[in-house]
C-alpha positions as CSV (number, residue, x, y, z in Angstrom):
1,M,-172.0,-44.6,198.6
2,T,-174.8,-44.3,196.2
3,E,-175.9,-46.1,192.9
4,M,-174.8,-44.5,189.7
5,L,-175.3,-45.4,186.2
6,L,-172.1,-45.7,184.2
7,S,-173.9,-43.8,181.3
8,Q,-173.8,-40.8,183.4
9,L,-169.9,-41.0,183.7
10,T,-168.8,-41.8,180.4
11,T,-168.7,-39.8,177.0
12,A,-170.3,-42.4,175.0
13,A,-173.2,-42.5,177.4
14,V,-173.7,-45.9,177.9
15,G,-173.4,-48.4,180.5
16,G,-175.5,-49.8,183.2
17,P,-175.4,-49.1,187.2
18,A,-172.4,-49.5,189.6
19,R,-173.5,-51.2,192.6
20,H,-171.3,-48.7,194.7
21,F,-170.2,-45.3,193.5
22,V,-167.2,-43.4,195.4
23,E,-166.3,-39.9,194.3
24,A,-162.6,-39.2,195.7
25,R,-161.5,-35.8,195.8
26,S,-158.1,-36.0,197.2
27,E,-155.2,-38.7,197.0
28,Q,-156.2,-39.9,200.5
29,E,-159.8,-40.4,199.3
30,I,-158.8,-42.4,196.4
31,I,-156.6,-44.7,198.3
32,D,-159.2,-45.3,200.9
33,A,-162.1,-45.9,198.9
34,V,-160.0,-48.6,196.5
35,T,-158.5,-50.0,199.7
36,A,-162.1,-50.3,201.5
37,A,-163.4,-52.3,198.2
38,D,-160.1,-54.5,197.9
39,Q,-160.5,-55.4,201.7
40,A,-164.2,-56.2,201.1
41,G,-163.2,-58.5,198.2
42,E,-165.4,-56.6,195.8
43,K,-164.3,-55.8,192.0
44,V,-162.9,-52.1,191.5
45,L,-163.5,-50.0,188.6
46,I,-161.3,-46.6,188.4
47,I,-163.0,-43.8,186.2
48,G,-161.6,-40.2,185.2
49,G,-163.5,-38.5,182.6
50,G,-165.0,-41.8,181.1
51,S,-163.9,-40.7,177.7
52,N,-161.9,-44.3,177.0
53,L,-164.5,-46.6,178.6
54,L,-167.2,-49.0,177.6
55,V,-169.0,-50.7,180.6
56,A,-171.6,-53.5,179.9
57,D,-175.4,-52.7,180.0
58,Q,-176.0,-54.9,182.9
59,G,-173.5,-52.6,184.9
60,F,-170.6,-53.1,187.2
61,E,-170.7,-55.4,190.1
62,G,-168.4,-53.6,192.4
63,T,-167.1,-50.3,193.6
64,V,-166.6,-47.6,191.0
65,V,-164.2,-44.9,192.1
66,L,-164.3,-41.3,190.5
67,V,-161.2,-40.0,190.5
68,A,-161.7,-36.2,191.1
69,S,-158.6,-34.6,192.5
70,Q,-157.5,-31.5,191.4
71,G,-154.7,-29.2,191.1
72,I,-151.6,-28.1,189.3
73,E,-148.3,-27.2,191.2
74,T,-144.9,-25.7,189.8
75,L,-142.1,-28.1,191.1
76,S,-139.3,-25.9,189.5
77,D,-139.0,-23.0,187.1
78,Y,-135.6,-22.8,185.0
79,A,-135.3,-21.1,181.9
80,C,-133.0,-23.6,180.9
81,G,-134.3,-27.0,182.4
82,G,-137.7,-25.9,181.7
83,T,-140.4,-26.1,184.1
84,S,-141.7,-29.1,186.1
85,L,-145.2,-29.2,186.9
86,R,-147.1,-31.8,189.2
87,V,-150.6,-32.5,188.4
88,Q,-153.4,-34.2,190.2
89,A,-155.1,-37.3,188.5
90,G,-158.3,-36.2,188.2
91,H,-157.2,-32.6,187.0
92,N,-158.9,-32.3,183.4
93,W,-156.8,-32.9,180.7
94,D,-157.6,-29.9,178.6
95,E,-157.7,-27.2,181.2
96,L,-153.8,-28.4,182.0
97,V,-152.9,-28.1,178.1
98,A,-154.5,-24.6,178.1
99,Y,-152.8,-23.5,181.1
100,T,-149.4,-24.7,179.8
101,V,-149.9,-22.6,176.7
102,E,-150.9,-19.7,178.5
103,Q,-147.8,-19.9,180.8
104,E,-146.0,-20.3,177.6
105,L,-144.8,-23.8,178.3
106,S,-144.7,-26.0,175.2
107,G,-145.1,-29.7,174.6
108,L,-148.8,-30.3,175.3
109,E,-150.3,-27.7,172.4
110,A,-150.9,-30.7,170.1
111,L,-152.8,-32.5,172.5
112,S,-155.5,-29.7,173.0
113,G,-159.3,-31.2,173.0
114,I,-158.5,-34.6,174.2
115,P,-161.3,-35.6,176.5
116,G,-160.5,-37.1,180.2
117,T,-158.3,-36.6,182.9
118,V,-154.4,-36.1,183.5
119,G,-154.1,-39.4,185.5
120,A,-155.5,-41.6,182.4
121,T,-152.8,-40.0,179.9
122,P,-149.9,-42.3,180.9
123,V,-151.7,-45.5,181.0
124,Q,-152.9,-45.1,177.6
125,N,-149.8,-43.2,176.5
126,V,-152.4,-40.9,175.1
127,G,-151.6,-39.0,171.6
128,A,-152.9,-37.3,168.7
129,Y,-151.3,-35.3,165.9
130,G,-147.8,-36.7,166.2
131,A,-147.3,-36.1,169.9
132,D,-148.1,-38.3,172.8
133,V,-147.5,-37.6,176.8
134,A,-144.7,-39.9,176.7
135,Q,-142.7,-37.0,175.6
136,T,-143.4,-34.7,178.4
137,I,-144.1,-36.9,181.4
138,A,-141.0,-37.1,183.9
139,S,-142.5,-39.5,186.4
140,V,-146.0,-41.0,187.6
141,R,-146.6,-41.2,191.4
142,T,-148.8,-44.1,192.3
143,W,-150.4,-46.2,195.0
144,D,-149.6,-49.8,194.5
145,R,-152.6,-52.1,195.6
146,Q,-150.7,-55.5,196.0
147,T,-148.0,-53.9,198.5
148,S,-150.1,-51.1,199.9
149,S,-147.4,-48.6,199.5
150,Y,-146.4,-45.7,197.3
151,K,-144.6,-46.1,194.2
152,T,-143.0,-43.5,191.7
153,F,-142.1,-44.6,188.0
154,A,-139.6,-42.8,186.0
155,N,-140.4,-41.9,182.3
156,A,-138.2,-44.9,181.5
157,D,-139.8,-47.2,183.7
158,L,-143.0,-46.7,182.4
159,K,-142.3,-49.0,179.1
160,F,-143.9,-46.4,177.1
161,G,-145.3,-47.6,173.7
162,Y,-148.0,-46.9,171.0
163,R,-151.3,-46.3,173.3
164,D,-149.3,-48.5,175.6
165,S,-147.3,-48.5,179.0
166,L,-146.8,-50.7,182.2
167,L,-149.5,-48.9,184.0
168,K,-152.1,-50.4,181.2
169,Q,-150.4,-53.7,181.2
170,T,-151.0,-54.2,184.7
171,T,-154.5,-53.3,184.4
172,Q,-157.3,-55.8,184.0
173,D,-161.1,-54.7,183.0
174,G,-160.5,-51.2,184.3
175,S,-158.9,-52.3,187.7
176,P,-155.0,-51.2,187.9
177,R,-152.7,-52.6,190.0
178,Y,-151.3,-49.1,190.3
179,L,-153.4,-46.1,191.1
180,V,-152.3,-42.9,189.4
181,L,-152.2,-40.2,192.1
182,T,-150.2,-37.5,190.3
183,V,-148.2,-37.1,187.3
184,D,-145.0,-34.9,186.7
185,F,-144.3,-33.3,183.6
186,Q,-141.2,-31.2,182.2
187,L,-142.1,-28.8,179.6
188,P,-139.5,-26.3,177.9
189,Q,-140.3,-22.8,178.3
190,G,-141.1,-20.6,175.2
191,S,-144.0,-19.5,173.3
192,Q,-143.0,-21.6,170.4
193,S,-144.4,-25.3,170.2
194,A,-142.6,-28.5,169.9
195,P,-141.8,-29.7,166.5
196,I,-145.1,-30.2,164.5
197,R,-144.8,-34.0,163.8
198,Y,-148.4,-34.5,161.6
199,A,-148.3,-33.6,158.0
200,E,-152.1,-32.5,158.0
201,L,-151.2,-29.9,161.0
202,A,-148.2,-28.6,159.8
203,R,-150.1,-28.1,156.4
204,Q,-152.9,-26.1,158.1
205,L,-150.3,-24.1,160.2
206,G,-148.4,-23.4,156.9
207,V,-145.1,-25.3,158.3
208,E,-142.8,-27.8,157.4
209,V,-143.2,-31.2,159.3
210,G,-140.4,-30.8,161.9
211,Q,-140.8,-27.0,162.3
212,R,-142.4,-25.3,165.2
213,A,-145.1,-22.7,165.3
214,D,-146.7,-20.4,167.8
215,S,-148.0,-22.7,170.7
216,R,-151.5,-20.9,170.7
217,L,-152.0,-21.0,167.0
218,V,-151.1,-24.9,167.2
219,R,-153.7,-25.2,170.1
220,Q,-156.5,-23.1,168.3
221,T,-155.8,-25.5,164.8
222,V,-155.9,-28.9,166.9
223,L,-159.0,-27.8,168.5
224,G,-160.5,-26.6,165.2
225,L,-159.3,-30.2,163.3
226,R,-160.7,-32.1,166.2
227,A,-164.1,-30.3,166.2
228,S,-164.4,-31.0,162.3
229,K,-164.1,-34.5,163.1
230,G,-166.6,-34.8,166.2
231,M,-163.9,-35.3,168.7
232,V,-164.5,-32.4,171.0
233,L,-167.2,-33.3,173.3
234,D,-170.4,-31.1,172.3
235,P,-173.8,-31.9,173.9
236,Q,-175.4,-30.4,170.9
237,D,-173.7,-32.9,168.6
238,R,-174.5,-36.5,168.7
239,D,-171.6,-37.6,166.8
240,T,-169.4,-36.5,169.7
241,Y,-170.9,-39.1,172.0
242,S,-168.1,-41.6,171.7
243,T,-165.1,-43.0,172.9
244,G,-162.8,-40.8,170.3
245,S,-160.9,-43.1,168.1
246,F,-162.5,-46.4,168.6
247,F,-159.3,-48.3,166.9
248,T,-155.7,-47.9,167.1
249,N,-153.7,-47.6,163.9
250,P,-152.4,-51.0,163.3
251,I,-148.5,-52.0,163.3
252,V,-148.0,-54.6,160.9
253,D,-145.1,-56.4,159.2
254,Q,-143.4,-54.8,156.1
255,A,-144.7,-57.7,153.8
256,L,-148.5,-57.1,155.3
257,A,-148.3,-53.6,154.4
258,D,-146.6,-54.3,151.1
259,A,-149.7,-56.2,150.3
260,L,-152.3,-53.3,150.5
261,P,-153.1,-51.2,147.6
262,E,-150.5,-48.4,146.6
263,K,-152.8,-45.6,147.9
264,A,-152.9,-47.2,151.5
265,P,-151.4,-44.7,154.2
266,R,-148.1,-46.1,155.5
267,Y,-146.2,-44.3,158.1
268,P,-142.8,-45.1,160.1
269,A,-143.1,-47.1,163.0
270,S,-141.5,-46.2,166.1
271,T,-141.1,-46.7,169.9
272,A,-142.3,-44.0,172.3
273,S,-138.7,-42.6,172.2
274,G,-138.6,-42.3,168.6
275,Q,-136.6,-45.2,167.6
276,P,-137.5,-46.9,164.5
277,L,-139.4,-50.3,164.6
278,E,-137.4,-52.5,162.0
279,G,-139.7,-54.0,159.5
280,K,-142.7,-52.8,160.9
281,V,-145.3,-50.0,159.4
282,K,-148.1,-48.0,160.7
283,L,-151.2,-48.0,158.9
284,S,-154.2,-45.8,158.8
285,A,-157.0,-47.5,160.8
286,A,-159.5,-44.8,158.9
287,W,-158.4,-45.5,155.8
288,L,-158.8,-49.4,156.3
289,I,-162.4,-49.1,157.5
290,Q,-163.5,-46.6,154.7
291,H,-162.0,-48.7,152.0
292,A,-163.3,-52.0,153.6
293,G,-166.8,-50.5,152.8
294,F,-167.9,-48.7,155.9
295,E,-168.6,-45.1,155.2
296,K,-169.3,-42.1,157.6
297,G,-172.6,-42.6,159.3
298,F,-172.5,-46.7,158.9
299,G,-175.3,-48.0,160.6
300,L,-177.8,-45.1,159.9
301,E,-179.1,-46.0,156.6
302,G,-180.2,-49.1,154.6
303,D,-179.0,-52.6,155.6
304,S,-176.7,-51.2,158.1
305,Q,-179.1,-49.8,160.1
306,Q,-180.5,-53.2,161.2
307,I,-176.9,-53.7,163.2
308,A,-178.0,-51.3,165.7
309,G,-181.2,-50.0,164.8
310,G,-179.8,-46.6,163.9
311,R,-179.1,-46.1,167.6
312,A,-175.3,-46.1,167.2
313,S,-173.4,-45.6,164.0
314,L,-169.6,-44.5,162.7
315,S,-169.5,-41.0,163.0
316,T,-170.8,-38.9,160.4
317,K,-167.6,-37.0,160.4
318,H,-164.7,-39.6,161.0
319,T,-164.7,-43.4,160.5
320,L,-162.7,-43.8,163.5
321,A,-165.5,-43.0,166.1
322,I,-168.5,-45.2,166.7
323,S,-171.4,-42.5,168.1
324,N,-174.2,-43.0,170.7
325,R,-177.1,-41.3,168.3
326,G,-179.5,-41.3,171.1
327,G,-180.7,-43.9,173.2
328,A,-177.9,-46.6,172.3
329,S,-176.8,-49.3,174.4
330,T,-173.2,-50.6,174.9
331,A,-174.5,-53.8,172.8
332,D,-175.4,-51.3,170.1
333,I,-172.0,-49.9,169.9
334,A,-170.3,-53.2,170.4
335,A,-172.3,-54.4,167.4
336,I,-171.2,-51.7,165.0
337,A,-167.6,-52.1,166.3
338,R,-167.6,-55.9,165.6
339,A,-169.4,-55.3,162.1
340,V,-166.1,-53.2,161.4
341,R,-163.7,-55.1,162.3
342,Q,-164.7,-58.2,160.7
343,G,-165.1,-56.1,157.7
344,V,-161.3,-55.0,157.6
345,E,-160.2,-58.4,158.5
346,Q,-162.1,-60.1,155.6
347,A,-161.0,-57.2,153.3
348,Y,-157.3,-56.9,154.2
349,G,-156.4,-59.8,156.8
350,I,-155.6,-57.1,159.4
351,R,-157.4,-57.5,163.0
352,L,-158.3,-53.9,164.1
353,E,-157.8,-53.7,168.1
354,A,-160.1,-51.7,170.0
355,E,-158.6,-48.4,171.9
356,P,-161.4,-47.9,174.7
357,V,-161.2,-50.1,178.1
358,V,-164.0,-52.7,177.6
359,V,-165.5,-54.0,180.7
360,G,-168.1,-56.6,181.4
361,F,-168.3,-57.9,177.9
362,E,-166.3,-59.2,174.8
363,L,-166.0,-57.2,171.5
């Protein structure tokens, strides 16, 4: 075990030292590291790609386990039933997406460019551009820390919701009850994508919402869109030193949505399985932030620079991301987040929910 700064393990590049650090490269090493910490009565923090995590500047008084297991295994390969893949929790997510597109397996292409590891995706029900992993995950194999036994969850058992799951609900401060070991995906065969559900992506592809497109083109287009918004990690671009979208799109009662200006975007709210949520509407967090007076780059100029000294700001490309401009602390990023959340609540009566996992401090 060696001391490690959390800023070295997270895409926002903030966070203090871990008291203990273990890199686990296999299922057994993951289980052994966490079991040893549990038996010693230590707090445990699980990290994959560190793309959805903010840890306090004072660090983490416990054991940080970096999940680094690798590998993609084909379980079954039938033209009619599609292909089943089993992927290790520490495998890079975008590498998996690229692999499925190359193998002409559809369903993940709209999720291209998302940072992080495969094991993190079912926890948050990661999604973008009208797709989320709940649509393709068949099962998740885990280690139950309470019973010291393996437990496999079928898709229906995971209680997927918007950026939510049973795995997330049973995780506290980055410390899960169920350690994700492998994730099984069921993917249709073919070079055509899943139906395009996101209007902006459909426009870029020149298709109608609900139509399909070539998966390789979808991947290329999504990577371009994400890069234009600073959502693909680039060491040369400070905008990309972030946790990605900092706030989730709020789902509110119809009456609250009706009270917003007519131009405010509104989307149907649905469950992970696509069932409508009656009386609920999904709103655009980015629109609410901008129209509450927070422009791209908020925190860099004028009075707003005083909030975090210009070290952290809203991305200059997208109002949903909070970027480390260089030398930022976790406290700097939190200060920008609080200012934005307070401003949106004052303007519209809607309290935005943070998407990243926050450890060791309160937003």
